[in-house]
ZAPAMI-752908 format. One record per residue (C-alpha): residue number from 0; residue in one letter; chain; x, y, z. Coordinates in steps of 0.001 Angstrom, whole numbers. Example, Ala and Ser with C-alpha at 12.3 -4.5 7.8 and 13.67 -1.06 7.14 Angstrom:
BEGIN
{0 'A' 'A' {12300 -4500 7800}} {1 'S' 'A' {13670 -1060 7140}} 
% end
This chain:
BEGIN
{0 'M' 'A' {61588 -11102 242578}} {1 'P' 'A' {63022 -13731 240204}} {2 'L' 'A' {65796 -16008 241426}} {3 'S' 'A' {68135 -15488 238492}} {4 'F' 'A' {70581 -12998 237081}} {5 'A' 'A' {69870 -9826 235175}} {6 'S' 'A' {69578 -11388 231758}} {7 'K' 'A' {69879 -14656 229928}} {8 'S' 'A' {73313 -13616 228733}} {9 'L' 'A' {74631 -13706 232290}} {10 'V' 'A' {73720 -17266 233206}} {11 'S' 'A' {76701 -18640 231346}} {12 'H' 'A' {79928 -19351 233185}} {13 'H' 'A' {81633 -17496 230341}} {14 'D' 'A' {80747 -14272 232160}} {15 'L' 'A' {83305 -14768 234885}} {16 'G' 'A' {82836 -11268 236299}} {17 'I' 'A' {79522 -12343 237849}} {18 'I' 'A' {81190 -15309 239544}} {19 'A' 'A' {84116 -13288 240839}} {20 'A' 'A' {81991 -10384 242084}} {21 'L' 'A' {79478 -12555 243937}} {22 'T' 'A' {82183 -14787 245367}} {23 'R' 'A' {83984 -11797 246853}} {24 'L' 'A' {81016 -9651 247846}} {25 'T' 'A' {78302 -11940 249228}} {26 'D' 'A' {79245 -10928 252774}} {27 'R' 'A' {78590 -7271 251886}} {28 'I' 'A' {75208 -7669 250184}} {29 'T' 'A' {71974 -8503 251993}} {30 'L' 'A' {68623 -8717 250257}} {31 'F' 'A' {65308 -8913 252140}} {32 'T' 'A' {62153 -9990 250339}} {33 'Q' 'A' {58626 -11110 251150}} {34 'A' 'A' {58279 -14854 251702}} {35 'G' 'A' {56203 -16324 248896}} {36 'E' 'A' {57133 -13621 246386}} {37 'I' 'A' {60244 -15195 244885}} {38 'R' 'A' {59663 -16797 241553}} {39 'P' 'A' {61987 -18933 239457}} {40 'G' 'A' {63884 -16950 236865}} {41 'V' 'A' {66280 -18065 234158}} {42 'R' 'A' {67744 -21252 235653}} {43 'S' 'A' {71414 -21149 236561}} {44 'D' 'A' {73572 -23203 238919}} {45 'L' 'A' {75170 -19929 239988}} {46 'V' 'A' {72185 -19005 242167}} {47 'A' 'A' {74062 -21022 244805}} {48 'L' 'A' {76171 -17874 245246}} {49 'L' 'A' {73031 -16021 246383}} {50 'E' 'A' {72347 -18335 249325}} {51 'P' 'A' {74065 -16125 251953}} {52 'V' 'A' {72555 -12965 250434}} {53 'L' 'A' {68826 -13735 250290}} {54 'H' 'A' {66608 -13493 253389}} {55 'T' 'A' {62828 -13846 253350}} {56 'V' 'A' {60520 -12199 255869}} {57 'H' 'A' {56808 -12502 256601}} {58 'P' 'A' {55379 -9694 258748}} {59 'G' 'A' {52053 -11419 259338}} {60 'R' 'A' {48727 -9961 258234}} {61 'G' 'A' {50255 -7651 255617}} {62 'I' 'A' {53225 -8147 253323}} {63 'F' 'A' {56789 -6848 253212}} {64 'H' 'A' {56582 -4419 250298}} {65 'P' 'A' {59443 -1828 250347}} {66 'K' 'A' {61541 -1280 247240}} {67 'V' 'A' {64572 499 248631}} {68 'W' 'A' {68318 196 248110}} {69 'I' 'A' {70786 1559 250660}} {70 'L' 'A' {74438 1549 249587}} {71 'E' 'A' {77558 2542 251494}} {72 'F' 'A' {80889 3283 249797}} {73 'A' 'A' {84147 3464 251742}} {74 'S' 'A' {87592 4830 250969}} {75 'G' 'A' {89780 4867 254040}} {76 'D' 'A' {87902 6775 256718}} {77 'K' 'A' {85629 8492 254209}} {78 'R' 'A' {82080 7277 253560}} {79 'A' 'A' {79569 8083 250841}} {80 'Y' 'A' {75984 6867 250575}} {81 'R' 'A' {73273 6328 248010}} {82 'L' 'A' {69592 5626 248680}} {83 'L' 'A' {67160 4539 245991}} {84 'S' 'A' {63436 4562 246742}} {85 'L' 'A' {61475 2915 243972}} {86 'S' 'A' {58133 1519 243003}} {87 'R' 'A' {59866 -1170 240907}} {88 'N' 'A' {60434 -4710 242133}} {89 'L' 'A' {63522 -6791 241368}} {90 'T' 'A' {61840 -8477 238417}} {91 'E' 'A' {62023 -8408 234622}} {92 'D' 'A' {58758 -6454 234648}} {93 'R' 'A' {58663 -3558 232158}} {94 'S' 'A' {55956 -1452 233753}} {95 'W' 'A' {56052 2320 234106}} {96 'D' 'A' {57621 3023 237495}} {97 'L' 'A' {58975 5894 239581}} {98 'S' 'A' {62210 6186 241528}} {99 'I' 'A' {64168 8747 243475}} {100 'R' 'A' {67915 8748 244050}} {101 'L' 'A' {69525 10464 247012}} {102 'D' 'A' {73289 10802 247450}} {103 'G' 'A' {74809 11632 250812}} {104 'V' 'A' {78037 12141 252733}} {105 'Q' 'A' {78956 12269 256393}} {106 'A' 'A' {77357 15346 257946}} {107 'S' 'A' {79420 18249 259233}} {108 'D' 'A' {79381 19082 262924}} {109 'A' 'A' {76926 21890 262208}} {110 'G' 'A' {74539 19594 260358}} {111 'A' 'A' {74846 16526 262585}} {112 'E' 'A' {71793 17209 264760}} {113 'A' 'A' {69462 17823 261804}} {114 'A' 'A' {70825 14731 260009}} {115 'H' 'A' {70246 12584 263100}} {116 'E' 'A' {66621 13691 263378}} {117 'R' 'A' {65919 13185 259673}} {118 'N' 'A' {67519 9741 259497}} {119 'L' 'A' {65916 8154 262565}} {120 'P' 'A' {63358 6326 260352}} {121 'L' 'A' {66221 4836 258319}} {122 'R' 'A' {67851 3445 261437}} {123 'S' 'A' {64511 2082 262634}} {124 'F' 'A' {63959 474 259233}} {125 'L' 'A' {67309 -1363 259138}} {126 'R' 'A' {67164 -2438 262768}} {127 'G' 'A' {63625 -3714 262182}} {128 'L' 'A' {64857 -5789 259234}} {129 'C' 'A' {67308 -7504 261574}} {130 'V' 'A' {64385 -8511 263797}} {131 'L' 'A' {62161 -9626 260894}} {132 'G' 'A' {64996 -11654 259365}} {133 'K' 'A' {66478 -13051 262568}} {134 'A' 'A' {65601 -16649 261639}} {135 'T' 'A' {68198 -16690 258831}} {136 'L' 'A' {70615 -13822 259599}} {137 'D' 'A' {73882 -14828 261235}} {138 'D' 'A' {75490 -12711 263955}} {139 'T' 'A' {78094 -11161 261649}} {140 'R' 'A' {75594 -10043 259031}} {141 'T' 'A' {73249 -8699 261718}} {142 'A' 'A' {76097 -6708 263270}} {143 'N' 'A' {77030 -5282 259852}} {144 'I' 'A' {73460 -4127 259180}} {145 'R' 'A' {73130 -2602 262640}} {146 'G' 'A' {76448 -815 262138}} {147 'L' 'A' {75213 653 258857}} {148 'A' 'A' {71987 1729 260596}} {149 'E' 'A' {74006 3726 263132}} {150 'R' 'A' {76226 5337 260488}} {151 'L' 'A' {73164 6430 258488}} {152 'L' 'A' {72175 8710 261367}} {153 'N' 'A' {75073 10991 260443}} {154 'V' 'A' {74392 11242 256697}} {155 'E' 'A' {73569 14554 255077}} {156 'W' 'A' {71580 13983 251892}} {157 'E' 'A' {71954 16179 248824}} {158 'L' 'A' {68507 17560 248013}} {159 'P' 'A' {67309 17176 244395}} {160 'R' 'A' {66744 20324 242364}} {161 'G' 'A' {63709 22284 243570}} {162 'V' 'A' {63391 20316 246837}} {163 'T' 'A' {63382 22287 250078}} {164 'G' 'A' {62380 19539 252525}} {165 'L' 'A' {63073 15805 252855}} {166 'K' 'A' {61601 13142 255150}} {167 'F' 'A' {61562 9351 255286}} {168 'H' 'A' {58439 7381 256214}} {169 'V' 'A' {58466 3739 257301}} {170 'L' 'A' {54966 2269 257428}} {171 'S' 'A' {55340 -689 259774}} {172 'G' 'A' {51832 -2135 259367}} {173 'S' 'A' {51274 -5499 261003}} {174 'A' 'A' {55016 -5687 261864}} {175 'H' 'A' {54806 -2550 264024}} {176 'D' 'A' {56233 -4274 267096}} {177 'H' 'A' {59413 -5155 265203}} {178 'F' 'A' {60330 -1523 264531}} {179 'E' 'A' {61553 1155 266911}} {180 'T' 'A' {58852 3812 267174}} {181 'P' 'A' {57961 6375 269840}} {182 'E' 'A' {56230 4749 272788}} {183 'G' 'A' {52458 4630 272507}} {184 'T' 'A' {52325 5068 268720}} {185 'T' 'A' {50406 2779 266368}} {186 'P' 'A' {50784 1913 262660}} {187 'Q' 'A' {47916 4294 261965}} {188 'D' 'A' {49954 7139 263496}} {189 'S' 'A' {52697 6646 260887}} {190 'V' 'A' {50163 6844 258053}} {191 'A' 'A' {48432 9875 259562}} {192 'N' 'A' {51777 11649 259957}} {193 'M' 'A' {52742 10962 256344}} {194 'L' 'A' {49395 12189 254978}} {195 'D' 'A' {49086 15172 257352}} {196 'F' 'A' {48880 17952 254755}} {197 'D' 'A' {46157 20587 254420}} {198 'A' 'A' {45729 20225 250664}} {199 'A' 'A' {43749 22088 248056}} {200 'E' 'A' {44097 19277 245525}} {201 'A' 'A' {45815 15918 245086}} {202 'L' 'A' {47193 13661 242375}} {203 'I' 'A' {47317 9955 243244}} {204 'I' 'A' {49293 7526 241082}} {205 'S' 'A' {48760 3920 242144}} {206 'P' 'A' {48224 709 240151}} {207 'F' 'A' {45983 -702 242901}} {208 'L' 'A' {43217 1175 244712}} {209 'S' 'A' {40615 611 247375}} {210 'E' 'A' {37891 2703 248971}} {211 'E' 'A' {39736 2659 252302}} {212 'G' 'A' {43030 3714 250729}} {213 'L' 'A' {41465 6626 248841}} {214 'S' 'A' {39620 7728 251957}} {215 'L' 'A' {42899 7878 253906}} {216 'A' 'A' {44790 9698 251152}} {217 'R' 'A' {42009 12264 250547}} {218 'R' 'A' {41140 12942 254176}} {219 'Q' 'A' {42639 16457 254158}} {220 'V' 'A' {42038 17304 250486}} {221 'A' 'A' {39529 20129 250126}} {222 'G' 'A' {39203 20101 246336}} {223 'R' 'A' {39658 17823 243379}} {224 'T' 'A' {41562 14514 243440}} {225 'T' 'A' {42992 13142 240211}} {226 'V' 'A' {43744 9420 240111}} {227 'V' 'A' {46028 7655 237623}} {228 'S' 'A' {45669 3887 237884}} {229 'R' 'A' {44852 723 235977}} {230 'A' 'A' {41401 390 234403}} {231 'E' 'A' {40517 -2740 236370}} {232 'S' 'A' {41461 -1069 239661}} {233 'I' 'A' {39305 1968 238930}} {234 'D' 'A' {36397 -203 237794}} {235 'S' 'A' {36514 -2233 241030}} {236 'L' 'A' {35882 833 243217}} {237 'P' 'A' {32364 1303 244654}} {238 'S' 'A' {30076 3523 242594}} {239 'K' 'A' {29620 6090 245373}} {240 'I' 'A' {33253 7218 245026}} {241 'F' 'A' {32741 8630 241534}} {242 'T' 'A' {31779 12249 242153}} {243 'K' 'A' {32724 15556 240514}} {244 'R' 'A' {35681 15805 242907}} {245 'L' 'A' {37312 12699 241427}} {246 'E' 'A' {38905 12445 237984}} {247 'T' 'A' {40356 9155 236747}} {248 'Y' 'A' {42978 8423 234117}} {249 'V' 'A' {44814 5393 232760}} {250 'L' 'A' {47914 5051 230610}} {251 'D' 'A' {47252 5602 226922}} {252 'A' 'A' {46856 2148 225367}} {253 'Q' 'A' {48956 3280 222407}} {254 'L' 'A' {52036 3412 224639}} {255 'S' 'A' {52361 -342 224267}} {256 'E' 'A' {50575 -722 220929}} {257 'S' 'A' {52216 2033 218895}} {258 'G' 'A' {54711 1137 216231}} {259 'D' 'A' {57169 3448 217991}} {260 'F' 'A' {57549 811 220702}} {261 'D' 'A' {59059 -2611 220134}} {262 'A' 'A' {57615 -5136 222586}} {263 'E' 'A' {60679 -7333 222166}} {264 'T' 'A' {63175 -4731 223373}} {265 'P' 'A' {63963 -3972 227031}} {266 'E' 'A' {63268 -270 226417}} {267 'T' 'A' {59563 -899 225824}} {268 'L' 'A' {57389 -219 228884}} {269 'S' 'A' {53855 -1444 229354}} {270 'G' 'A' {51422 -1133 232260}} {271 'L' 'A' {51392 1133 235308}} {272 'H' 'A' {53299 262 238470}} {273 'A' 'A' {54343 3722 239717}} {274 'K' 'A' {53248 4823 243196}} {275 'A' 'A' {53178 8484 244242}} {276 'I' 'A' {50948 11112 245817}} {277 'F' 'A' {51230 14849 245104}} {278 'F' 'A' {49546 17506 247264}} {279 'K' 'A' {49222 21268 246782}} {280 'R' 'A' {48917 23197 250030}} {281 'R' 'A' {45582 24959 250525}} {282 'R' 'A' {46610 28112 252412}} {283 'Y' 'A' {50043 28572 250850}} {284 'S' 'A' {49497 27650 247217}} {285 'S' 'A' {53172 27954 246279}} {286 'Q' 'A' {54009 24964 248492}} {287 'S' 'A' {53498 21342 247454}} {288 'R' 'A' {54505 17870 248606}} {289 'A' 'A' {55360 14607 246851}} {290 'L' 'A' {55364 11115 248362}} {291 'I' 'A' {57246 8522 246283}} {292 'G' 'A' {57894 4901 247166}} {293 'S' 'A' {56316 1485 247488}} {294 'A' 'A' {52833 1959 248981}} {295 'N' 'A' {49686 1446 246924}} {296 'V' 'A' {46679 3551 247869}} {297 'T' 'A' {44827 623 249387}} {298 'G' 'A' {43905 -352 252924}} {299 'G' 'A' {46579 -3053 252838}} {300 'G' 'A' {49224 -712 251464}} {301 'L' 'A' {48604 2042 254006}} {302 'R' 'A' {47555 30 257081}} {303 'N' 'A' {48856 -3551 257013}} {304 'N' 'A' {52006 -3725 254865}} {305 'V' 'A' {55577 -2749 255617}} {306 'E' 'A' {56271 95 253171}} {307 'F' 'A' {58931 2763 252555}} {308 'M' 'A' {58135 6251 251249}} {309 'V' 'A' {60210 9377 250644}} {310 'E' 'A' {58591 12768 251201}} {311 'L' 'A' {59764 15778 249198}} {312 'E' 'A' {58595 19340 249752}} {313 'G' 'A' {59128 22088 247218}} {314 'H' 'A' {57617 24760 245053}} {315 'S' 'A' {54298 24092 243368}} {316 'R' 'A' {55790 24709 239940}} {317 'D' 'A' {57617 21364 240419}} {318 'F' 'A' {55243 19332 242599}} {319 'A' 'A' {51700 20730 242292}} {320 'P' 'A' {49253 18025 241123}} {321 'A' 'A' {48109 20057 238110}} {322 'N' 'A' {51673 20679 236934}} {323 'V' 'A' {52703 17044 237328}} {324 'L' 'A' {49546 15953 235507}} {325 'A' 'A' {50346 18359 232651}} {326 'E' 'A' {53765 16720 232262}} {327 'L' 'A' {52152 13269 232162}} {328 'A' 'A' {49246 14292 229887}} {329 'P' 'A' {50757 12918 226639}} {330 'M' 'A' {50884 9475 228260}} {331 'L' 'A' {47353 9437 229696}} {332 'E' 'A' {43755 9148 228620}} {333 'P' 'A' {40582 9708 230691}} {334 'H' 'A' {38864 6601 232007}} {335 'R' 'A' {35121 6935 232574}} {336 'S' 'A' {33787 4408 235032}} {337 'T' 'A' {30808 3837 237284}} {338 'G' 'A' {32701 1266 239356}} {339 'G' 'A' {31220 -1752 241085}} {340 'A' 'A' {32980 -4402 238954}} {341 'E' 'A' {33328 -7774 240689}} {342 'P' 'A' {36336 -10092 240262}} {343 'S' 'A' {35758 -13457 238577}} {344 'A' 'A' {35712 -16684 240572}} {345 'S' 'A' {39121 -17663 239178}} {346 'E' 'A' {40612 -14252 240090}} {347 'E' 'A' {39344 -14555 243654}} {348 'A' 'A' {40689 -18114 243864}} {349 'R' 'A' {44078 -16956 242571}} {350 'H' 'A' {44221 -14188 245197}} {351 'R' 'A' {43355 -16720 247930}} {352 'L' 'A' {45997 -19150 246678}} {353 'E' 'A' {48634 -16403 246550}} {354 'A' 'A' {47793 -15347 250118}} {355 'S' 'A' {47985 -18973 251276}} {356 'L' 'A' {51279 -19402 249455}} {357 'R' 'A' {52777 -16365 251219}} {358 'A' 'A' {51609 -17725 254562}} {359 'L' 'A' {53065 -21158 253780}} {360 'A' 'A' {56346 -19666 252528}} {361 'G' 'A' {56600 -17801 255843}} {362 'K' 'A' {56984 -21154 257633}} {363 'R' 'A' {60363 -22832 257954}} {364 'F' 'A' {61310 -25478 255400}} {365 'H' 'A' {63940 -28174 255795}} {366 'A' 'A' {65900 -30246 253305}} {367 'R' 'A' {68212 -33138 254141}} {368 'V' 'A' {71012 -34251 251857}} {369 'V' 'A' {71430 -38020 251757}} {370 'A' 'A' {75053 -38739 250887}} {371 'G' 'A' {75904 -41124 248110}} {372 'E' 'A' {76838 -41348 244461}} {373 'P' 'A' {74445 -39979 243310}} {374 'Y' 'A' {72899 -37913 246122}} {375 'S' 'A' {69277 -37805 247320}} {376 'M' 'A' {67210 -35165 249148}} {377 'R' 'A' {64127 -35014 251355}} {378 'V' 'A' {62094 -31807 251864}} {379 'W' 'A' {59482 -31028 254505}} {380 'C' 'A' {57776 -28118 256246}} {381 'E' 'A' {58055 -27541 259996}} {382 'P' 'A' {55181 -28839 262173}} {383 'E' 'A' {53976 -25234 262608}} {384 'G' 'A' {52741 -25479 259029}} {385 'V' 'A' {50579 -28569 259666}} {386 'A' 'A' {47366 -26632 260260}} {387 'L' 'A' {47782 -24623 257063}} {388 'L' 'A' {48646 -27710 255019}} {389 'K' 'A' {45606 -29519 256376}} {390 'K' 'A' {43338 -26547 255608}} {391 'L' 'A' {44598 -26375 252030}} {392 'Q' 'A' {44127 -30109 251533}} {393 'E' 'A' {40548 -29834 252826}} {394 'E' 'A' {39976 -27169 250148}} {395 'D' 'A' {41226 -29637 247496}} {396 'V' 'A' {44449 -27697 246979}} {397 'S' 'A' {47379 -29866 245888}} {398 'I' 'A' {50782 -28928 247369}} {399 'S' 'A' {54008 -30063 245728}} {400 'W' 'A' {57698 -29255 245712}} {401 'C' 'A' {60644 -29655 243399}} {402 'L' 'A' {64247 -28497 243410}} {403 'N' 'A' {65216 -25323 241569}} {404 'S' 'A' {67895 -27459 239908}} {405 'R' 'A' {65362 -30174 238874}} {406 'P' 'A' {62149 -28250 238044}} {407 'G' 'A' {60402 -31126 236305}} {408 'D' 'A' {60518 -33670 239148}} {409 'S' 'A' {57791 -32831 241719}} {410 'K' 'A' {57014 -34479 245058}} {411 'V' 'A' {54157 -34064 247549}} {412 'L' 'A' {55057 -31705 250419}} {413 'A' 'A' {55063 -33335 253868}} {414 'S' 'A' {54936 -31734 257328}} {415 'N' 'A' {57640 -33987 258814}} {416 'E' 'A' {60747 -35801 257637}} {417 'I' 'A' {59382 -39293 258242}} {418 'E' 'A' {56646 -38794 255644}} {419 'A' 'A' {58822 -36804 253235}} {420 'E' 'A' {59331 -38282 249766}} {421 'E' 'A' {62928 -38685 248632}} {422 'L' 'A' {64224 -37207 245396}} {423 'T' 'A' {67004 -39439 244084}} {424 'H' 'A' {69767 -39499 241464}} {425 'L' 'A' {71078 -36004 242126}} {426 'A' 'A' {74488 -34783 241050}} {427 'L' 'A' {76340 -32724 243660}} {428 'T' 'A' {75742 -29594 241567}} {429 'Q' 'A' {71976 -30225 241818}} {430 'V' 'A' {71919 -30207 245619}} {431 'T' 'A' {70315 -26881 246604}} {432 'P' 'A' {68274 -25260 249374}} {433 'F' 'A' {66132 -23435 246783}} {434 'I' 'A' {62774 -25246 246578}} {435 'H' 'A' {59810 -24545 244289}} {436 'I' 'A' {56462 -24741 246113}} {437 'T' 'A' {53359 -25062 243907}} {438 'L' 'A' {49685 -24836 244912}} {439 'K' 'A' {46992 -25973 242464}} {440 'Q' 'A' {43199 -25887 242683}} {441 'R' 'A' {40368 -26380 240198}} {442 'V' 'A' {37746 -23615 240273}} {443 'A' 'A' {34739 -23647 237952}} {444 'G' 'A' {36497 -26125 235670}} {445 'E' 'A' {39672 -24032 235469}} {446 'E' 'A' {43000 -24922 237101}} {447 'V' 'A' {44358 -22093 239219}} {448 'K' 'A' {48025 -22220 240143}} {449 'A' 'A' {50367 -20261 242418}} {450 'R' 'A' {54079 -20916 242662}} {451 'T' 'A' {56976 -19501 244618}} {452 'L' 'A' {60467 -20391 245676}} {453 'V' 'A' {61635 -20832 249276}} {454 'M' 'A' {65071 -21381 250767}} {455 'A' 'A' {65133 -24369 253090}} {456 'T' 'A' {67516 -25048 255943}} {457 'L' 'A' {69940 -27522 254384}} {458 'H' 'A' {70874 -30382 256726}} {459 'D' 'A' {73976 -32530 256120}} {460 'D' 'A' {75112 -30159 253387}} {461 'V' 'A' {78194 -31145 251414}} {462 'S' 'A' {81038 -28766 252254}} {463 'A' 'A' {82407 -28739 248703}} {464 'R' 'A' {79004 -28201 247060}} {465 'R' 'A' {79361 -24551 246085}} {466 'D' 'A' {82957 -25052 244959}} {467 'A' 'A' {81770 -27904 242738}} {468 'I' 'A' {79122 -25620 241227}} {469 'L' 'A' {81718 -22921 240517}} {470 'A' 'A' {84087 -25462 238998}} {471 'H' 'A' {81315 -27132 236983}} {472 'G' 'A' {81315 -24463 234285}} {473 'I' 'A' {85089 -24083 233974}} {474 'T' 'A' {85981 -25889 230777}} {475 'G' 'A' {89666 -25078 230400}} {476 'G' 'A' {92736 -23228 231535}} {477 'D' 'A' {91727 -19980 229827}} {478 'Q' 'A' {88561 -19636 231906}} {479 'F' 'A' {90274 -20693 235121}} {480 'L' 'A' {93090 -18163 234790}} {481 'R' 'A' {90673 -15362 233968}} {482 'L' 'A' {88601 -16229 237023}} {483 'L' 'A' {91786 -16345 239099}} {484 'A' 'A' {92749 -12908 237797}} {485 'L' 'A' {89349 -11438 238679}} {486 'L' 'A' {89351 -12966 242154}} {487 'L' 'A' {92858 -11745 242970}} {488 'D' 'A' {92537 -8381 241223}} {489 'P' 'A' {88987 -7081 241840}} {490 'E' 'A' {89897 -3601 240531}} {491 'G' 'A' {90118 -5095 237044}} {492 'M' 'A' {92920 -7120 235524}} {493 'K' 'A' {96083 -5012 235480}} {494 'F' 'A' {97811 -7699 233488}} {495 'D' 'A' {97067 -9112 230088}} {496 'L' 'A' {95827 -12689 229962}} {497 'K' 'A' {95723 -13254 226226}} {498 'A' 'A' {96165 -16405 224283}} {499 'G' 'A' {98541 -16289 221363}} {500 'S' 'A' {97095 -16654 217891}} {501 'A' 'A' {93552 -17771 217225}} {502 'G' 'A' {92926 -21299 218375}} {503 'E' 'A' {95872 -21461 220736}} {504 'S' 'A' {95160 -22850 224170}} {505 'A' 'A' {96035 -21463 227577}} {506 'G' 'A' {98956 -23884 227665}} {507 'N' 'A' {100660 -21885 224916}} {508 'W' 'A' {100782 -18687 226959}} {509 'S' 'A' {104304 -17583 227585}} {510 'T' 'A' {105990 -17505 230967}} {511 'A' 'A' {106570 -13794 230340}} {512 'T' 'A' {102827 -13194 229980}} {513 'L' 'A' {102208 -15009 233242}} {514 'S' 'A' {104924 -13111 235075}} {515 'R' 'A' {103775 -9681 233856}} {516 'G' 'A' {101009 -9576 236439}} {517 'L' 'A' {99598 -12849 237650}} {518 'F' 'A' {102575 -13644 239870}} {519 'E' 'A' {102463 -10134 241344}} {520 'A' 'A' {98707 -10481 241980}} {521 'M' 'A' {99288 -13744 243817}} {522 'L' 'A' {101998 -12184 245972}} {523 'G' 'A' {99836 -9142 246664}} {524 'S' 'A' {96914 -11300 247763}} {525 'L' 'A' {99271 -13384 249870}} {526 'A' 'A' {100653 -10308 251605}} {527 'N' 'A' {97169 -8915 252249}} {528 'G' 'A' {95740 -12187 253551}} {529 'D' 'A' {93156 -11993 250775}} {530 'E' 'A' {90386 -14619 251003}} {531 'G' 'A' {90360 -14729 247202}} {532 'L' 'A' {93295 -17121 247431}} {533 'D' 'A' {91193 -19527 249494}} {534 'V' 'A' {88392 -19466 246923}} {535 'V' 'A' {90827 -20051 244050}} {536 'H' 'A' {92450 -22957 245892}} {537 'R' 'A' {89114 -24682 246500}} {538 'I' 'A' {88081 -24291 242853}} {539 'Y' 'A' {91507 -25427 241633}} {540 'T' 'A' {91379 -28509 243881}} {541 'E' 'A' {87897 -29339 242577}} {542 'L' 'A' {88999 -28941 238955}} {543 'R' 'A' {92054 -31175 239407}} {544 'S' 'A' {89831 -33899 240844}} {545 'T' 'A' {87650 -33878 237718}} {546 'D' 'A' {88752 -36868 235674}} {547 'D' 'A' {87456 -35779 232258}} {548 'L' 'A' {88809 -32193 232335}} {549 'E' 'A' {92168 -31157 230905}} {550 'L' 'A' {92974 -27679 232243}} {551 'D' 'A' {95979 -27147 229960}} {552 'L' 'A' {97596 -24528 232192}} {553 'P' 'A' {100875 -22718 231415}} {554 'E' 'A' {104059 -24589 232168}} {555 'G' 'A' {105134 -24137 235758}} {556 'F' 'A' {101731 -22968 237057}} {557 'T' 'A' {101140 -25993 239298}} {558 'E' 'A' {104498 -25542 241047}} {559 'L' 'A' {103961 -21792 241364}} {560 'W' 'A' {100527 -22240 242870}} {561 'Q' 'A' {101746 -24875 245321}} {562 'S' 'A' {104462 -22494 246538}} {563 'V' 'A' {101948 -19694 246995}} {564 'W' 'A' {99549 -21971 248849}} {565 'D' 'A' {102280 -23314 251125}} {566 'A' 'A' {103185 -19733 251980}} {567 'R' 'A' {99514 -18969 252614}} {568 'N' 'A' {99245 -21858 255064}} {569 'A' 'A' {102485 -20877 256794}} {570 'S' 'A' {101367 -17258 257222}} {571 'G' 'A' {98016 -18465 258574}} {572 'Q' 'A' {99715 -20620 261181}} {573 'E' 'A' {101957 -17705 262154}} {574 'R' 'A' {98949 -15392 262597}} {575 'S' 'A' {97162 -17956 264756}} {576 'K' 'A' {100151 -18031 267165}} {577 'R' 'A' {99988 -14275 267793}} 
% end
């Protein structure tokens, strides 16, 4: 995943909705990702708002590979849910992918038992994430996730058209001990259960393949298997796999080369990344099954990784391999191969570096802020990473770090603070826990590089750092008042914050304009004990301390705000006495 926002247009502070939404909602959003698989995106100071949200995990021998979103919506006592199971990562990648959306509500008394049984894997999945991410999750966030896990047990999911059966499969891989599973079961049991289907034929869609993965997926397939993959993945399979019972396809090259597709537009897709398996039952040919989710048909994907798959059962007219293939036919072309292709030396070196980088990113990193004007920082890896660092150095791999806020200034990574190099002359807005880690190695005269981004434990952090970052992009009263409106009125501004004629500043806004809604929003937030007031006050204090900034606020705003803030403090003291 890239550490950035959805597009280049959103990195500007002029899009205040991003700032307001993240400021208010970071305690409600948690994102888990594989350590070593975060890459720098479009650089923005606002990634500081993601610090409480992002949590990296490293399950060990495999990787953390699910692509699943679980959302809960609340209105009073009512709850609604949405689950997205995808093959797409949180990247700007434009590959062809698959996804399934499930919407759910709280189950009725009659459906509660069936819902509980169906959703047990979801609870196991979320509770397992709390264990995998325990190094960085605080108690409140852990309790929130565990609470959601319990509420999911009572969700009744609306089945998509043509679907008669629904199951969830969590493949725990090398992290099996972190997940709640029936006593005595193994990771292989989860895979066997998911693929337990007496099939006449199969369609496998997977960008990456291996002999072991295909063997597992085809174990109960009596007839033909059709594979849709990438050419290089098919070519890397051993020659003995290519029999009359296996047909192989790739995406039609014209999908990305045709004049009908513009490579510069977001709508253009190129390359296969979808992951699904379709089976047609052997004895009851009208019944078929689809598995859609994150797992590649490889040994790693099915045995070692943590993966999430959704199983759908339905009529063969919707899910039979031949019928699905017929729908995809205009996009595909046959790929004849005899297999046996070997990766180049540089490709193998890149895979080794990427694996080493994931292992290194799974260690704990530390960064210390050295106070001063300007600031300095030191970065080091915990002693548990010493052996890996030494091994990489013996293999002539260089290891460096730089700040996400200063990407061009690299230092050598140390395994303790005493030996750590100090990065100097940092503005407060450049202090960050987000660290780029880069591995480089020369192989056969070619430089091979792997890079990721880790989040270090930040020691001696500056309490006003994130407020300074938020205030850094506010250039005048207009922006500040719009941000204030969004923070105090998250439903959308009910009042009109408009300047007068073109070129007029915020200071020319009338008192009537201010009173039409902003004053009421302040009073409403005050009455509700809204934390948005606290955020606004910190930003306002930071802005007023900036010598070269003229906010040009409406007449009377400073006095109004001071009155509101005094009342906020008084109400807080009163609450603390109760």
